[in-house]
C-alpha positions in Angstrom: 392.0 108.3 43.7 393.9 109.8 46.5 390.7 111.4 48.0 389.0 108.1 47.9 391.8 106.4 49.8 391.6 109.2 52.5 387.9 108.9 52.7 388.1 105.1 53.2 390.8 105.5 55.8 388.7 108.1 57.6 385.6 105.8 57.6 387.7 102.9 58.8 389.1 104.9 61.7 385.6 106.1 62.7 384.2 102.5 62.5 387.0 101.0 64.5 386.7 103.8 67.1 382.9 103.2 67.4 383.5 99.5 67.7 386.1 99.9 70.5 383.8 102.4 72.4 380.8 100.0 72.0 382.8 97.1 73.4 384.0 99.2 76.3 380.5 100.3 77.2 379.1 96.8 77.0 382.0 95.4 79.1 381.5 98.1 81.7 377.8 97.3 82.1 378.6 93.5 82.2 381.3 94.0 84.8 379.0 96.2 86.9 376.2 93.7 86.7 378.5 90.8 87.7 379.2 92.6 90.9 375.5 93.1 91.7 375.2 89.9 93.6 372.3 89.1 95.9 373.2 90.3 99.4 375.5 93.1 98.3 375.0 96.2 100.5 373.2 98.8 98.4 375.6 101.5 99.8 378.3 99.9 97.7 376.5 100.4 94.4 377.6 104.0 93.9 381.3 103.0 94.4 380.9 100.1 91.9 379.1 102.4 89.4 382.0 104.9 89.6 384.5 102.2 89.2 383.0 101.1 85.9 381.9 104.6 84.8 378.3 103.5 84.4 374.9 104.7 85.6 373.0 108.0 85.9 373.6 110.6 88.6 371.3 109.0 91.1 373.0 105.6 90.8 376.5 107.2 91.3 375.3 109.3 94.3 376.4 107.8 97.6 373.4 109.4 99.3 370.8 108.0 96.9 369.9 105.2 99.4 369.3 107.7 102.2 367.3 110.0 99.8 365.2 107.1 98.4 366.3 107.9 94.8 368.2 104.7 94.0 365.6 103.4 91.5 361.9 103.3 91.5 359.7 101.5 94.0 358.2 98.5 92.3 355.0 98.2 94.4 353.6 100.4 97.1 352.9 97.3 99.2 356.4 95.9 99.0 359.8 97.4 99.8 361.3 96.4 96.5 363.1 99.0 94.3 364.4 98.7 90.7 366.9 100.5 88.5 368.6 100.0 85.2 372.1 100.7 84.1 372.3 100.9 80.3 375.1 101.1 77.8 374.9 104.5 76.1 376.3 103.2 72.8 373.5 100.6 72.4 370.8 103.2 73.2 369.6 101.0 76.1 369.6 97.8 74.2 372.3 96.4 76.5 371.5 96.9 80.1 371.6 95.6 83.7 368.5 95.6 85.8 368.9 95.5 89.6 366.3 94.8 92.2 367.0 95.8 95.8 365.1 96.4 99.1 367.1 99.6 100.0 369.3 97.4 102.2 370.8 94.7 99.9 370.7 93.7 96.3 368.0 91.1 95.7 368.9 90.2 92.1 370.3 91.5 88.9 370.1 90.5 85.2 371.8 91.5 82.0 369.7 91.9 79.0 370.6 92.6 75.4 
């Protein structure tokens, strides 16, 4: 009986830890996306991503705008770029998509 109680306590601690980490990841992505307002200078994106501890290396790189690595170009004819910041704990189910023109943010949207 004692082993069963320890096992239940262990499972409970793991479940609570997972839930807390999941909520933190989702809140970080939400907070990041809230700051991605239309008109925001794209050079500020890396600072905001660092603040919320979200995004891949190219999003957190302050030189990504100059290098042309802040997302993927949507169309060869237009100067519109797109990138996604996803919550790792949701395996990408919760994310923020951002469109920009390499100068300012055009729009952002949370999904998931």
